[in-house]
C-alpha positions in Angstrom: 0.0 0.0 0.0 1.2 3.5 -0.8 1.6 5.6 2.3 3.9 8.4 1.2 1.1 10.9 0.9 -0.2 10.0 4.3 3.0 11.2 5.8 2.3 14.7 4.5 -1.1 14.9 6.1 -1.0 16.8 9.4 -4.0 16.8 11.7 -2.6 20.0 13.3 -2.6 21.8 10.0 -6.0 20.5 8.8 -8.4 23.4 8.6 -11.6 21.3 8.8 -12.7 22.8 5.5 -12.9 20.4 2.5 -13.7 20.3 -1.1 -16.5 17.9 -1.8 -16.3 15.4 -4.6 -19.6 13.5 -4.4 -20.3 10.4 -6.5 -23.3 8.1 -6.6 -21.5 4.8 -7.0 -18.1 4.9 -5.2 -17.2 4.6 -1.5 -13.6 5.4 -0.8 -11.9 3.9 2.3 -8.7 4.9 4.2 -5.6 3.0 3.1 -6.6 2.4 -0.5 -5.9 4.0 -3.8 -8.7 5.0 -6.2 -8.2 5.9 -9.9 -10.4 8.8 -11.0 -11.1 10.4 -14.3 -12.2 14.0 -13.9 -14.0 15.7 -16.8 -16.9 17.9 -15.4 -15.9 21.6 -15.3 -16.8 22.0 -11.6 -14.6 19.0 -10.6 -11.8 20.1 -12.8 -11.9 23.4 -10.9 -12.0 21.4 -7.7 -8.9 19.4 -8.6 -6.9 22.4 -9.8 -7.8 24.2 -6.5 -6.7 21.2 -4.6 -3.4 20.8 -6.5 -2.6 24.5 -5.8 -3.2 24.0 -2.1 -3.1 20.8 0.1 -4.1 18.2 -2.5 -7.0 17.1 -0.3 -10.4 16.0 -1.6 -13.3 14.7 0.3 -14.9 11.7 -1.5 -18.5 11.9 -0.5 -21.4 9.7 -1.4 -24.7 11.0 -2.9 -27.7 9.9 -0.9 -30.8 8.3 -2.6 -32.8 10.8 -4.7 -29.7 12.5 -6.1 -30.8 12.0 -9.7 -33.4 14.8 -9.3 -30.7 17.4 -8.6 -27.4 16.1 -9.7 -26.2 19.5 -11.2 -27.2 21.2 -7.9 -26.6 20.3 -4.3 -28.3 16.9 -3.7 -28.1 15.4 -0.2 -25.0 13.5 0.9 -24.4 10.6 3.3 -23.0 12.2 6.5 -19.7 10.1 6.6 -17.1 10.5 3.9 -13.5 9.8 3.3 -10.8 12.4 3.1 -8.4 11.7 0.3 -5.2 13.1 -1.0 -4.2 13.3 -4.7 -1.1 11.1 -5.0 -0.5 11.4 -8.8 -2.2 13.5 -11.5 -2.0 13.6 -15.3 -3.7 16.2 -17.4 -4.9 15.0 -20.8 -4.9 16.9 -24.1 -8.6 17.6 -23.8 -8.2 19.2 -20.4 -9.6 16.3 -18.4 -7.5 14.5 -15.7 -6.6 11.1 -14.7 -5.5 10.8 -11.0 -4.9 8.5 -8.1 -6.4 9.4 -4.8 -5.2 7.9 -1.5 -7.8 7.5 1.2 -6.6 9.0 4.4 -9.3 9.4 7.1 -13.0 9.1 7.8 -14.7 12.4 8.2 -18.2 13.5 9.3 -19.9 16.4 7.4 -20.8 19.0 9.9 -22.3 21.6 7.6 -22.1 22.5 3.9 -20.7 26.0 3.2 -22.3 28.7 1.2 -21.3 28.3 -2.5 -18.2 30.3 -3.5 -16.9 28.1 -6.3 -18.5 25.8 -8.8 -17.8 22.9 -6.6 -19.2 22.2 -3.1 -17.4 22.7 0.2 -18.1 21.7 3.8 -16.9 22.0 7.3 -16.0 18.5 8.6 -14.6 16.8 11.6 -12.2 13.8 11.6 -13.6 10.6 12.9 -11.6 8.4 15.2 -12.1 4.6 14.9 -11.6 2.6 18.1 -11.0 -1.0 19.2 -12.8 -1.9 22.5 -10.2 -3.0 25.0 -12.3 -6.0 26.0 -11.9 -7.4 22.5 -8.1 -7.3 22.4 -7.6 -11.0 23.1 -9.8 -11.8 20.1 -8.1 -9.5 17.6 -5.7 -12.0 16.1 -8.4 -14.6 15.7 -10.7 -12.1 14.0 -8.0 -11.1 11.5 -7.3 -14.7 10.6 -11.0 -15.3 10.1 -11.3 -12.3 7.8 -8.3 -13.4 5.7 -9.6 -16.9 5.4 -13.1 -15.8 4.5 -11.7 -13.4 1.8 -9.4 -16.2 0.4 -12.5 -18.2 -0.3 -13.6 -15.8 -3.1 -10.0 -15.0 -4.3 -9.8 -17.9 -6.7 -12.4 -16.1 -8.8 -9.8 -13.4 -9.5 -6.8 -15.3 -10.8 -5.3 -12.3 -12.5 -5.1 -10.4 -9.2 -4.2 -13.3 -6.9 -0.5 -12.5 -6.6 -1.1 -8.9 -5.8 -3.8 -9.7 -3.2 -1.7 -12.3 -1.6 1.1 -9.8 -1.1 -1.4 -7.2 0.2 -3.1 -9.5 2.7 0.2 -10.9 4.0 1.4 -7.5 4.8 1.7 -6.4 8.5 -1.6 -4.5 8.8 -3.9 -3.6 11.6 -7.4 -5.0 11.9 -8.7 -1.6 11.0 -6.6 -1.4 7.8 -7.5 -5.0 6.8 -11.3 -4.3 7.2 -10.9 -1.1 5.1 -9.0 -2.8 2.3 -11.4 -5.7 2.0 -14.5 -3.5 2.4 -13.3 -1.4 -0.5 -12.9 -4.4 -2.7 -16.1 -6.2 -1.8 -18.9 -6.0 -4.3 -21.9 -5.2 -2.2 -24.8 -2.7 -2.4 -23.7 0.9 -1.9 -25.7 1.4 1.4 -24.1 -1.7 2.9 -20.6 -0.5 1.8 -21.2 2.9 3.2 -22.3 1.3 6.5 -18.9 -0.3 6.7 -17.3 3.1 6.2 -19.5 4.6 8.9 -18.8 2.0 11.5 -16.0 3.4 13.8 -15.9 0.3 16.1 -13.3 -1.8 14.3 -14.5 -5.1 15.8 -18.1 -4.4 14.9 -17.0 -3.4 11.3 -15.0 -6.7 11.1 -18.0 -8.7 12.2 -20.2 -6.9 9.6 -17.6 -7.6 7.0 -17.5 -11.3 7.9 -21.2 -11.6 7.3 -20.8 -10.1 3.8 -17.9 -12.3 3.0 -19.8 -15.4 4.0 -22.7 -14.3 1.9 -20.4 -13.7 -1.1 -18.8 -17.1 -0.7 -22.2 -18.8 -0.7 -23.5 -16.9 -3.7 -23.5 -19.2 -6.7 -24.9 -16.6 -9.1 -23.1 -17.0 -12.5 -20.6 -14.2 -13.0 -20.9 -13.0 -9.4 -17.5 -13.0 -7.7 -18.2 -10.9 -4.6 -15.2 -8.6 -5.3 -14.6 -5.7 -7.5 -11.9 -5.6 -10.1 -8.4 -5.4 -8.7 -6.5 -3.2 -9.3 -9.6 -0.9 -9.6 -10.6 0.7 -12.8 -10.9 4.5 -13.3 -14.1 5.9 -11.8 -15.8 8.6 -13.8 -17.1 11.7 -12.1 
């Protein structure tokens, strides 16, 4: 996992004001990289403003009913993921391809009055936690997660080597749940529920339920996981 941009993020210097990049079909998690293709004028302005400043973008999720007001300010889910632009390439037509690294969970406190074409909000950082009483079970839970995920990995032979390396890395339970949650192909509200859960053990238990369901799903063409590495997401 790439972590070089995480090192440049300072909680002390974070203003609490973010640029909102809301999408209807993407939930970004901390610790993962997401390719994006930026073509709408308002989001091109957002990206350029970000690159000239702190390179931060808040990846928000559009709430149900967004179709009626996509060009305006449709409602958003309250929990989002703060991301940082790791790499960016401007294409000849003025659009951009970029990689965004998920940094931290954030809670939208209030949306700010419009100043730019893109939306902005005041947010607070969310702190995940591991209940102390669950510490003895942490290692067992991590092993169960890996084993459950491995049951659906054979369905992705082209990504098996990369995923083996990723899952064998020395990562915390919180990191493991975020990486698997990001890759799991489930309904968007369920995926956003995983992002919103700050109790790491509860999140891991929720994830195990989804992994078990995916392993038992014999629907043709249904793998339970998204493509890895992920494809570019369009704004």
